[in-house]
N, C-alpha and C positions, 0 to 999 in steps of 0.2 A: 443308436449310435452316438447321438449328441448328448444324451442324458448321463450324468455321472453317478447320481445316487438314485437307485431304484426304490420302489415302495417296499417297506419292510414286510408287510403281509398283503400280497397282491390279492385283489378280488377275483372271484371266479367269473363274474359277469361285468360288463361295462355298465356303470351307473347311467340312468336315463335322465336324472335331474342333477342340477349343480349341487355341490356341497353347501350346506347352510352356513350362515355367518357364525363366527365364533361366539361363544357365550362370554359375556363380560366377566372380568375378574377370575378367569380360569387360565391355566397354563395350556399351551398347545401340546399335542401328543409328542412324546419323546421318541427320537430316532434310536433304534436299538440294533441296527445293522452296521456293516462296514461303511465308512465314510471315505469318499474319493474326492480329489481336487480337480479343478479345471485350471489350466495354466494358460495365460495369454502372454506371448512374447512379441513385443513390438520392436520395429526397426526404425531408424531415423528417416527412411524414405516414405514412411507411412504404412507400409505393409505390416501384417502381423500374422502370427500362427497361434491357433487354439489347440490345446492337447487335452484329451480326456484320460485321466489316470486309470479309470476302471477298465477300459478296453484297449488303451494305447492308441486310439484313433487320433489323428492329427490332421488339421487342414490349414493351409496357408491362404490368406486373402491378400491379393496384390492391390496396389494403388491404381486409380483410374488413369 
């Protein structure tokens, strides 16, 4: 619900080990799926709203 860009090629099983460190002097994998934004709208009172474009989910956080 809170993730805007999902994995391009999802794995069939959950990995058991963390992904290794990137290899020096190489480019990261290129994203080839749709790209969605996350919008944060802040108000002067300190509250803000976060909106996920992929699924339209929006949540407002009030000040304390």
